[in-house]
C-alpha positions in Angstrom: 0.0 0.0 0.0 1.3 3.4 -1.0 1.1 6.6 1.2 -1.5 8.0 -1.1 -4.0 5.1 -0.7 -7.3 5.9 1.0 -7.5 3.9 4.3 -10.5 5.8 5.8 -13.0 3.6 7.7 -16.5 3.0 6.2 -19.5 5.0 7.6 -22.0 3.5 10.0 -24.5 3.0 7.2 -21.8 1.4 5.0 -20.7 -0.9 7.8 -24.3 -2.1 8.3 -24.6 -2.8 4.5 -21.2 -4.7 4.7 -22.5 -6.9 7.5 -20.6 -5.3 10.4 -22.3 -4.7 13.8 -22.8 -1.0 14.7 -20.5 0.3 17.4 -23.2 0.6 20.1 -24.0 -3.1 19.7 -20.3 -4.1 19.8 -19.6 -2.2 23.0 -22.9 -2.7 24.8 -23.7 -6.4 24.5 -26.8 -7.8 26.2 -26.4 -11.3 27.6 -29.5 -13.5 27.7 -30.2 -15.2 31.1 -30.5 -19.0 31.1 -31.5 -21.1 34.0 -30.6 -24.8 34.2 -30.9 -27.4 36.9 -29.5 -30.7 38.0 -31.5 -33.6 39.4 -30.9 -33.0 43.1 -33.8 -30.5 43.8 -36.0 -30.0 40.8 -38.9 -28.5 42.9 -36.7 -25.7 44.2 -35.3 -25.0 40.7 -38.8 -24.8 39.2 -39.9 -22.4 42.0 -37.0 -20.1 41.3 -37.9 -20.2 37.6 -41.5 -19.3 38.4 -40.3 -16.4 40.5 -38.1 -15.1 37.6 -40.8 -15.9 35.1 -38.3 -17.7 32.8 -38.4 -21.3 31.7 -35.8 -23.8 32.8 -33.2 -24.6 30.1 -33.4 -27.9 28.3 -30.7 -30.3 29.3 -30.3 -34.1 29.3 -29.1 -35.6 32.6 -28.9 -39.3 32.6 -26.4 -42.1 33.0 -24.5 -44.5 30.7 -24.8 -48.2 31.1 -21.7 -48.2 33.4 -23.4 -45.6 35.7 -21.2 -42.7 34.6 -23.2 -39.5 34.4 -24.1 -38.3 31.0 -25.2 -34.7 30.3 -26.0 -32.6 27.2 -27.1 -29.0 26.9 -30.0 -29.1 24.4 -30.4 -25.5 23.5 -28.1 -22.6 22.4 -26.2 -20.9 25.3 -23.5 -19.1 23.3 -23.0 -15.7 24.9 -25.6 -16.3 27.6 -25.3 -15.7 31.4 -26.2 -19.1 32.8 -27.3 -20.0 36.3 -27.1 -23.7 37.3 -29.2 -24.6 40.4 -27.9 -27.8 42.0 -27.5 -28.3 45.8 -25.0 -31.0 46.4 -27.3 -33.1 48.6 -28.9 -36.5 48.6 -26.4 -38.8 46.9 -23.8 -36.1 47.4 -21.1 -37.5 45.1 -23.6 -37.9 42.2 -25.0 -34.4 42.8 -21.5 -32.9 42.8 -20.4 -34.7 39.6 -23.7 -33.6 37.9 -22.8 -30.0 38.8 -19.2 -30.2 37.6 -20.2 -31.9 34.3 -22.9 -29.4 33.6 -20.6 -26.5 34.2 -18.0 -28.1 31.8 -20.7 -28.6 29.2 -21.8 -25.0 29.4 -18.3 -23.7 29.2 -17.6 -25.7 26.1 -20.8 -24.4 24.6 -19.4 -20.9 24.9 -21.6 -19.6 27.7 -20.6 -16.0 28.6 -20.7 -16.5 32.3 -21.6 -19.5 34.5 -22.9 -19.0 38.1 -23.3 -22.2 40.2 -26.3 -21.8 42.5 -25.6 -24.2 45.3 -28.2 -23.7 48.1 -26.7 -26.5 50.1 -22.9 -26.8 49.8 -21.9 -30.4 50.5 -18.5 -31.6 52.0 -18.5 -28.4 54.1 -18.1 -30.1 57.5 -14.4 -30.6 57.0 -13.4 -26.9 56.4 -10.3 -27.2 58.6 -7.9 -29.8 60.0 -8.7 -30.7 63.6 -5.9 -33.3 63.8 -3.1 -34.6 61.6 -3.6 -36.4 58.3 -7.1 -35.0 57.6 -8.3 -33.5 54.3 -10.0 -30.2 53.9 -12.9 -31.3 51.7 -14.6 -27.9 51.5 -11.5 -26.5 49.8 -11.2 -29.5 47.5 -14.8 -29.0 46.3 -14.1 -25.3 45.8 -11.2 -26.1 43.6 -13.2 -28.6 41.6 -16.0 -26.1 40.9 -13.7 -23.4 39.9 -11.6 -25.7 37.6 -14.8 -26.9 36.0 -15.4 -23.3 34.8 -17.8 -21.6 37.2 -17.4 -17.8 37.3 -19.5 -17.1 40.4 -21.1 -18.9 43.3 -24.5 -18.4 45.0 -25.0 -20.4 48.2 -26.8 -20.2 51.5 -25.7 -20.5 55.1 -22.4 -22.2 54.6 -21.4 -24.4 57.5 -18.4 -22.1 58.0 -18.3 -18.6 56.5 -14.6 -19.0 55.9 -15.4 -21.3 53.0 -16.0 -18.2 50.9 -12.3 -17.6 51.1 -11.6 -21.0 49.4 -12.8 -19.5 46.1 -10.9 -17.1 43.9 -14.2 -16.1 42.3 -17.1 -14.0 43.8 -19.3 -15.9 46.3 -22.6 -14.7 47.6 -23.3 -16.5 50.9 -27.0 -15.8 51.5 -28.7 -16.1 54.8 -32.1 -17.6 55.6 -32.3 -15.7 58.9 -34.5 -12.8 57.6 -37.1 -15.4 56.4 -36.9 -17.4 59.6 -37.1 -14.2 61.7 -40.3 -13.1 59.8 -41.9 -16.5 60.7 -41.3 -16.0 64.4 -42.3 -12.4 64.4 -45.7 -13.4 63.0 -46.1 -15.6 66.1 -46.2 -12.5 68.2 -44.2 -14.1 71.1 -43.7 -11.4 73.8 -40.1 -10.1 73.4 -39.3 -10.4 77.1 -40.1 -14.2 76.9 -38.0 -15.0 73.9 -34.4 -16.3 73.9 -32.5 -17.3 70.8 -30.1 -20.2 71.5 -26.9 -21.1 69.7 -26.3 -24.9 69.9 -22.5 -24.4 70.0 -19.8 -21.7 70.0 -19.5 -21.9 66.2 -23.1 -20.8 65.7 -22.9 -17.7 67.8 -22.9 -15.3 64.8 -25.9 -16.9 63.2 -27.9 -16.9 66.5 -26.9 -13.4 67.2 -28.2 -12.3 63.8 -31.6 -13.9 64.5 -31.7 -12.5 68.1 -31.1 -9.0 66.8 -33.9 -9.3 64.2 -36.3 -10.6 66.9 -35.0 -8.1 69.5 -34.6 -11.0 71.9 -32.2 -12.3 74.5 -29.4 -14.7 73.6 -28.0 -17.9 75.1 -25.3 -20.5 74.2 -25.1 -24.3 74.7 -21.5 -25.3 75.4 -20.8 -28.8 74.4 -18.0 -31.3 73.8 -18.0 -33.7 70.8 -15.8 -36.8 71.4 -16.4 -38.0 67.8 -18.4 -37.0 64.7 -22.2 -36.9 65.1 -21.9 -37.6 68.9 -21.6 -35.1 71.7 -21.7 -34.5 75.4 -23.7 -31.4 76.5 -21.7 -29.4 79.0 -23.9 -26.4 80.1 -26.2 -23.6 79.1 -25.0 -20.0 79.4 -27.9 -17.5 79.6 -31.2 -17.0 81.3 -33.7 -19.5 79.8 -35.8 -20.4 82.9 -39.5 -19.9 82.0 -38.6 -18.6 78.5 -39.5 -19.6 75.0 -36.3 -20.8 73.3 -35.5 -20.9 69.6 -32.5 -23.1 68.8 -31.0 -22.0 65.5 -28.4 -23.9 63.4 -27.2 -24.1 59.8 -28.1 -27.8 59.3 -29.7 -30.9 61.0 -28.1 -34.2 60.1 -28.9 -37.0 62.5 -30.9 -34.8 64.8 -29.0 -36.1 67.9 -27.2 -32.8 68.5 -30.4 -30.8 68.3 -32.5 -33.2 70.5 -29.8 -33.3 73.3 -29.7 -29.5 73.2 -33.5 -29.3 73.5 -33.5 -31.8 76.4 -30.9 -29.7 78.1 -32.9 -26.5 77.7 -36.0 -28.2 79.1 -33.9 -29.5 82.0 -32.8 -26.0 82.7 -36.4 -24.7 82.9 -37.3 -23.6 79.4 -41.1 -23.2 79.0 -41.2 -24.3 75.4 -38.5 -24.9 72.7 -38.7 -24.2 68.9 -35.9 -24.9 66.5 -34.9 -23.6 63.1 -32.3 -24.8 60.6 -31.6 -23.9 57.0 -30.6 -27.3 55.7 -32.7 -30.4 56.6 -30.4 -33.3 55.9 -32.3 -35.7 58.1 -29.9 -38.6 58.0 -30.6 -42.0 59.6 -33.6 -42.0 61.9 -33.5 -38.2 62.4 -37.2 -37.9 61.5 -38.3 -40.3 64.3 -35.9 -38.7 66.8 -37.2 -35.2 66.1 -40.9 -36.1 66.1 -40.6 -37.8 69.5 -38.6 -35.0 71.1 -39.9 -32.2 73.4 -39.6 -29.9 70.4 -42.7 -27.8 69.8 -42.0 -26.8 66.2 -39.2 -27.2 63.7 -38.6 -24.7 60.9 -36.4 -25.7 57.9 -36.1 -24.4 54.3 -36.3 -26.2 51.0 -32.6 -26.2 50.1 -32.8 -30.0 50.4 -35.8 -32.0 49.2 -37.6 -33.9 52.0 -38.3 -37.6 52.2 -41.9 -38.9 52.4 -41.4 -39.6 56.1 -40.2 -36.0 56.7 -43.2 -34.5 54.8 -45.5 -36.3 57.3 -43.9 -34.8 60.4 -46.5 -32.9 62.4 -43.9 -30.6 64.0 -42.2 -29.6 60.7 -42.8 -26.4 58.7 -40.9 -25.7 55.5 -40.1 -22.1 54.3 -39.1 -21.6 50.7 -35.9 -19.9 49.7 -37.0 -19.6 46.0 -37.9 -15.9 46.2 -34.5 -15.2 47.9 -32.6 -17.2 45.3 -34.6 -15.8 42.4 -34.1 -12.2 43.6 -30.4 -12.8 44.1 -30.1 -14.1 40.5 -32.0 -11.1 39.2 -29.8 -8.6 41.1 -26.7 -10.5 40.0 -27.7 -10.2 36.3 -28.5 -6.5 36.6 -25.4 -5.7 38.7 -27.5 -4.6 41.7 -26.7 -5.0 45.4 -27.4 -8.3 47.0 -26.5 -7.2 50.5 -29.5 -4.8 50.5 -31.7 -7.9 50.7 -30.5 -8.4 54.3 -30.6 -4.9 55.6 
């Protein structure tokens, strides 16, 4: 090319005629929102989709003859902002692998951004080493999800808040406390009679959060755990005699910890005992243990689907997190504040 050659750029009209995108389209892209789910909690995923008024994406989730998980995204996701709803519960290993494989499939299908919505984060109990030669599974799972291709995480009431630091991508750790607090406020329990109880020292922050929302007093159960899922209650610190107590925790597994705590509160003079937890794992004979306990009412959320036996519990009430998850997804897409939901 000589110095006299004309190298001027074409006009906007000429660019459109030549098939180029106009500049305002090039520099202000709009990413379509897509919502997909795994198989671990389809009811919650559908409830979130209903809240957002968008359909769930089409995806095949099945197994090969050798029981390996097989997945395929059955619609176009190129350039889309995709949210995958999959709590790692139930058959935890299968749920986790489903999530990882779907993230990988979406990444290879050229999704613009992939957000893993994990209402219940499995393998969170081992978030630190308490003795030698132990793994830190919460960190391992964080590495797997990030390596698979997730760009963001939405979860709820992590077993330990420090797990957020295991990720090098943004994490929104939502809290069910505002929803639980609203439930108890509607009971109109006199403020001077109400005491929120933390079942251990690790749950103080969570219980304090609920106590502040209810404008109530606060107590702690100090305990010793000689081995996993077994404990010896030590004492209760706080005035609970003649009070209505609400024991709040992040999860209920076998139910043994909660029931021993309830029995201790009754022994120390509590008038009645309620309990609330975000994640209803209900392992083993937890349903029977809880139903036959002195517990007056148990509140859980729908992060984990309930068994048929659990659905028949007379003391159980389930609060849905679908509006909270849906609103968080909406705010994430439009770059709005998520923390405002809790203030």
